C-alpha positions in Angstrom: 76.6 7.5 9.5 77.3 11.3 9.8 79.2 13.1 7.1 81.8 15.8 7.6 80.3 19.2 8.2 82.3 20.8 5.3 81.0 18.2 2.9 84.4 16.9 2.1 85.0 13.2 1.5 86.4 10.9 4.2 87.4 7.2 4.0 84.3 6.3 6.1 82.1 7.5 3.2 82.9 4.3 1.4 80.7 2.5 4.0 77.5 4.3 2.8 78.2 4.1 -0.9 76.0 1.7 -3.0 76.6 -0.1 -6.3 74.5 -1.7 -9.0 76.4 -4.9 -9.3 74.3 -6.6 -12.0 71.0 -6.2 -13.8 68.8 -7.7 -16.5 66.2 -6.3 -18.9 62.9 -8.1 -19.2 62.2 -9.7 -22.6 59.4 -7.3 -23.3 61.7 -4.4 -22.4 59.3 -3.0 -19.8 61.2 -3.7 -16.6 64.8 -3.9 -15.3 65.7 -6.0 -12.3 69.0 -5.1 -10.6 71.1 -6.1 -7.7 71.8 -3.1 -5.4 74.8 -3.6 -3.1 75.4 -1.9 0.2 77.8 -2.4 3.1 77.0 -3.6 6.6 79.7 -1.9 8.7 79.0 -4.0 11.8 79.4 -7.3 9.9 82.2 -5.9 7.8 80.4 -7.5 4.8 78.5 -6.7 1.6 74.7 -7.0 1.4 72.8 -7.2 -1.9 69.1 -7.1 -2.6 67.1 -7.3 -5.8 65.0 -4.3 -7.0 62.7 -3.8 -9.9 62.1 -0.6 -11.9 60.1 0.2 -15.0 61.9 1.4 -18.1 59.3 4.1 -18.2 60.6 5.4 -14.9 59.0 5.6 -11.5 59.8 4.4 -8.0 61.8 1.2 -7.7 60.3 -1.8 -5.9 62.3 -4.0 -3.6 62.0 -7.8 -4.3 64.3 -9.4 -1.8 65.2 -8.4 1.7 67.6 -9.4 4.5 71.3 -9.3 5.0 72.3 -11.8 2.3 74.0 -11.3 -1.0 71.4 -11.8 -3.8 73.2 -11.4 -7.2 73.0 -12.0 -10.9 69.3 -11.7 -11.6 68.0 -13.2 -14.9 64.5 -12.9 -16.3 62.7 -16.0 -17.5 61.7 -15.9 -21.2 58.1 -14.9 -20.3 59.3 -12.3 -17.8 57.2 -13.8 -15.0 60.1 -15.2 -13.0 63.7 -14.3 -12.1 66.6 -16.7 -11.4 69.3 -15.3 -9.2 72.3 -16.4 -7.0 72.2 -16.0 -3.2 74.3 -17.1 -0.3 71.3 -17.1 2.1 71.7 -20.0 4.5 75.5 -19.7 4.4 78.0 -21.3 2.2 78.6 -20.8 -1.6 76.0 -19.0 -3.6 73.2 -21.3 -5.0 70.5 -20.7 -7.6 67.1 -19.5 -6.6 63.9 -18.6 -8.5 61.3 -16.0 -7.6 58.1 -14.8 -9.2 58.3 -11.1 -10.1 54.8 -10.4 -8.7 55.9 -11.6 -5.3 56.2 -14.7 -3.1 59.0 -16.7 -1.6 62.2 -17.6 -3.4 62.6 -21.3 -4.2 66.1 -22.8 -3.9 67.0 -24.7 -7.1 70.6 -26.0 -6.4 72.6 -27.5 -3.6 76.1 -27.8 -4.9 79.1 -27.9 -2.6 81.1 -25.5 -4.8 78.0 -23.3 -5.5 76.4 -22.3 -8.8 77.1 -19.7 -11.5 74.7 -17.2 -13.2 71.7 -18.6 -14.8 70.8 -19.0 -18.5 67.1 -19.9 -19.1 66.1 -22.3 -21.9 64.0 -20.7 -24.6 60.8 -22.3 -23.2 61.6 -21.4 -19.6 61.4 -25.0 -18.4 65.1 -25.4 -17.5 68.1 -23.3 -16.5 71.7 -23.8 -17.4 74.5 -22.2 -15.3 78.2 -21.8 -15.4 80.9 -19.5 -14.2 82.1 -18.3 -17.6 80.5 -15.9 -20.0 78.4 -18.0 -22.3 78.4 -17.5 -26.1 75.3 -15.8 -27.5 73.3 -17.2 -30.5 71.1 -15.1 -32.8 67.4 -16.0 -33.4 68.3 -18.3 -36.3 70.7 -20.3 -34.2 73.2 -20.6 -37.0 76.1 -18.6 -35.5 77.6 -17.9 -32.0 79.2 -14.7 -30.9 81.8 -14.6 -28.2 84.8 -12.6 -26.8 88.3 -13.8 -27.3 91.9 -13.0 -28.3 93.7 -14.2 -31.4 97.1 -14.5 -29.6 98.1 -16.1 -26.3 99.0 -13.4 -23.8 96.9 -10.7 -25.5 94.7 -9.5 -22.7 92.5 -7.5 -25.0 89.2 -9.2 -25.7 87.5 -8.6 -29.1 84.2 -9.7 -30.7 84.2 -13.0 -32.7 81.6 -15.0 -34.6 81.7 -18.7 -35.4 79.3 -20.9 -37.3 77.2 -23.1 -35.0 78.2 -26.2 -37.0 81.9 -25.4 -36.8 84.2 -23.3 -39.0 84.0 -19.7 -40.2 85.6 -18.3 -37.1 86.2 -14.6 -37.7 86.7 -11.4 -35.8 84.1 -8.7 -36.4 84.6 -4.9 -35.9 87.8 -3.1 -36.4 91.2 -4.6 -35.3 91.4 -1.9 -32.6 87.9 -2.6 -31.2 88.4 -3.8 -27.6 85.6 -5.1 -25.3 85.6 -3.1 -22.1 85.6 -4.8 -18.7 85.4 -3.3 -15.2 86.2 -4.8 -11.7 82.9 -3.6 -10.2 80.5 -5.0 -12.8 80.0 -8.1 -15.0 81.2 -8.4 -18.6 77.9 -8.8 -20.4 77.8 -11.2 -23.3 77.3 -9.8 -26.8 73.6 -9.2 -27.5 72.2 -10.0 -31.0 69.7 -7.7 -32.6 66.2 -9.3 -33.4 67.1 -9.8 -37.1 70.6 -11.1 -36.3 72.3 -8.4 -38.4 74.3 -6.8 -35.6 75.5 -7.2 -32.0 75.4 -4.7 -29.1 78.6 -4.6 -27.0 80.4 -2.3 -24.6 83.6 -1.1 -26.3 86.6 0.6 -24.7 87.6 4.0 -26.2 90.6 6.2 -25.5 89.6 7.0 -22.0 85.9 6.0 -21.7 83.6 3.2 -22.9 80.5 3.2 -25.1 77.7 1.0 -26.3 78.4 0.1 -29.9 76.5 -1.9 -32.5 78.8 -4.1 -34.5 77.7 -5.4 -37.9 77.7 -9.2 -38.0 78.9 -9.3 -41.6 81.9 -7.1 -41.0 80.2 -4.0 -42.3 81.4 -1.7 -39.5 80.5 -0.3 -36.1 78.0 2.4 -35.2 77.8 4.1 -31.9 74.6 3.9 -29.8 75.4 5.3 -26.3 78.5 7.4 -26.4 79.3 10.6 -24.5 81.4 11.5 -21.4 80.1 8.6 -19.4 81.8 5.3 -18.7 79.3 2.6 -19.7 80.1 -0.3 -17.4 77.3 -2.9 -18.0 74.8 -3.7 -20.7 71.6 -5.8 -21.0 69.3 -6.1 -24.0 65.7 -7.0 -25.0 66.2 -7.5 -28.8 62.6 -8.3 -29.6 61.5 -5.1 -27.9 64.3 -3.1 -29.5 65.6 -1.8 -26.1 68.9 -1.5 -24.3 69.6 -1.0 -20.6 72.9 0.2 -19.3 74.8 1.2 -16.2 77.4 3.9 -16.1 79.7 6.0 -14.0 81.2 9.4 -14.5 84.0 11.3 -12.7 81.8 11.6 -9.7 79.5 8.6 -9.3 78.8 5.1 -10.3 75.6 3.2 -9.7 73.5 5.0 -12.4 71.1 3.1 -14.6 69.4 4.0 -17.8 67.6 2.7 -20.9 67.3 3.6 -24.6 66.0 2.3 -27.9 68.3 -0.2 -29.7 70.0 2.5 -31.7 70.7 4.6 -28.6 67.8 7.1 -29.2 65.3 8.1 -26.5 67.8 7.7 -23.7 66.3 7.9 -20.2 68.1 8.0 -16.8 66.1 5.8 -14.5 67.9 6.0 -11.2 71.1 6.8 -9.3 71.8 4.5 -6.4 73.7 7.3 -4.7 71.5 10.3 -5.1 71.2 10.9 -1.4 74.9 10.1 -0.8 76.0 12.7 -3.2 73.9 15.6 -1.9 75.9 18.5 -0.3 79.3 17.1 -1.3 82.3 19.3 -1.9 83.4 17.7 -5.2 87.1 17.9 -6.0 88.3 19.0 -9.4 89.3 16.1 -11.5 92.3 16.3 -13.9 93.5 13.5 -16.1 97.1 12.7 -16.7 98.6 9.7 -18.5 100.7 7.5 -16.3 102.6 4.4 -17.5 103.2 2.0 -14.8 105.3 -1.2 -14.8 105.6 -4.3 -12.7 108.2 -4.1 -10.0 110.3 -7.0 -11.3 109.2 -8.6 -14.5 111.5 -11.6 -14.3 110.0 -12.8 -11.0 106.5 -11.7 -12.1 106.8 -14.2 -15.0 107.2 -17.1 -12.6 104.9 -16.1 -9.7 101.9 -14.2 -11.2 98.8 -16.1 -12.4 99.1 -14.3 -15.7 102.9 -13.8 -15.9 103.7 -17.0 -17.9 101.7 -15.9 -20.9 101.2 -12.1 -20.5 104.9 -11.3 -20.0 106.3 -13.1 -23.1 103.6 -11.3 -25.1 104.4 -7.8 -23.6 108.2 -8.4 -23.8 108.1 -10.0 -27.2 110.0 -13.0 -26.0 110.6 -15.5 -23.3 112.8 -14.6 -20.3 115.6 -17.0 -21.5 115.5 -15.3 -24.9 115.5 -11.6 -24.0 116.4 -11.5 -20.3 118.2 -8.2 -20.6 114.9 -6.6 -21.8 113.0 -8.0 -18.8 115.7 -6.6 -16.5 115.9 -3.2 -18.2 112.1 -2.7 -17.9 111.8 -3.7 -14.3 111.6 -0.6 -12.0 113.1 -2.5 -9.1 116.5 -2.1 -10.7 116.2 1.7 -10.1 115.2 1.4 -6.4 118.7 2.3 -5.3 118.3 5.8 -6.7 114.7 6.3 -5.4 114.2 9.2 -3.0 110.4 9.6 -3.1 108.5 8.5 0.0 106.8 5.2 -1.0 103.8 3.5 0.5 103.2 -0.1 -0.5 99.7 -1.5 0.1 99.4 -5.2 -0.8 96.8 -7.9 -0.7 98.3 -11.1 0.6 96.2 -13.2 -1.7 96.8 -11.1 -4.8 97.6 -13.7 -7.5 98.0 -11.2 -10.3 100.7 -9.0 -8.7 101.9 -11.4 -5.9 103.1 -10.2 -2.5 106.6 -11.2 -3.5 106.7 -8.2 -5.9 106.0 -5.8 -3.1 108.4 -7.5 -0.8 111.2 -7.3 -3.4 110.7 -3.5 -3.9 110.3 -2.9 -0.1 113.6 -4.7 0.6 115.4 -2.9 -2.1 114.2 0.5 -0.9 115.0 -0.3 2.7 118.5 -1.4 1.8 119.1 1.7 -0.4 118.1 3.9 2.5 117.3 7.0 0.5 113.5 6.9 0.6 111.1 6.6 3.5 109.1 3.5 2.9 106.1 1.7 4.5 104.7 -1.7 3.7 101.2 -2.8 4.7 99.8 -6.3 4.0 96.1 -7.1 4.0 95.2 -10.7 5.0 93.0 -12.2 2.4 93.3 -9.2 0.1 93.1 -9.9 -3.6 94.1 -8.0 -6.7 90.9 -6.0 -6.3 91.4 -5.2 -2.7 90.7 -1.5 -3.2 87.4 -2.1 -5.0 86.0 -5.3 -3.6 88.0 -6.1 -0.5 86.6 -6.3 3.0 85.0 -2.9 3.8 87.3 -2.3 6.8 90.3 -3.0 4.6 89.1 -0.6 2.0 88.6 2.2 4.6 92.0 1.6 6.0 93.6 1.5 2.6 92.2 4.9 1.6 93.0 6.4 5.0 96.6 5.5 4.6 96.8 7.0 1.2 95.3 10.3 2.3 97.5 10.4 5.4 100.7 9.6 3.4 100.0 12.3 0.8 99.1 14.9 3.4 102.3 14.2 5.3 104.8 14.0 2.5 103.3 16.5 0.0 103.4 19.0 2.9 107.0 18.1 3.5 107.9 19.0 -0.1 105.9 22.2 -0.1 102.8 20.8 -1.8 100.4 21.0 1.2 97.7 23.5 1.9 
């Protein structure tokens, strides 16, 4: 696909961008296996193959081929095999196993609803799988670490430890320490150190995220990988004392690196978009805080998949207790005075911010008649339409934003 001669970005550039969607670090810390995702524009679909790279650097080696989605690779305890999910053959993703030194992948499951990411047994003889993030146990097996919240409706996840025989449930780290999560990557479970004294996690900071080592006895947090990067995923080889991590910055995601357990000896191993980035005319990035609100909190409470527990937490009360507060903080009540041209882009299957929210705002703006408004609905689009929706929808989505800004910023003297 040709790029623009002036090096500027266009919406079609999304179709040649690649991601590292998941990865795992071998138990001996010598290799990283990762899922590299690309787009097939003709099929309007995502393709993902598995690749292997040494933590010492070098040229990556491709392990799986074809136009399937091979995902969630997990090394066996001896590092000789890898279990992964794949939709090859059609239908929901099933578990497969493949030797790292080559050969054909063997299908392990045949479930109507598909399988989840694999967790190998310690001896490598069996595999457990589920859709949720599994708790992690230290080498002594006496405790479990997991992510959770202490209050219903609190969307912030924090690090907790509980005794394996029950009891002793406690939060570790500071009260403000929040586990980071990202729509384009998996939330890695906490990783215990070899001696069970601390856990490696990805923590959210004021505007970035970092790899932090949290003391298991409540003794504090020390930073391992922290700079101007956004650490998005983490894997660990505790016995080898190594970490692997993926990150993005203001320009690119799809970068992979490794370090010692304490964050020293960091090495950048690859960038999935090195070629894509060459010759680009990079825009200047400026950060500005923006506080957004839901269009109508009262209806969000009853229609969103999170409204019934998130909204009472945020509003400090149920709708029937503090209805005036819900109404006062709903932007739709101000739609009658809005004059700014407004573009509404909505996934029809968005369960978090349902289509009714956009319909309500659209109708209010049309009836008020003071602002130009356009409403676009994407069939099958979810809450993450812009990041993980159908490739053709993502291109259209971004084209409309650019065209809208170019048209209406120019109208108000902001063009050029």
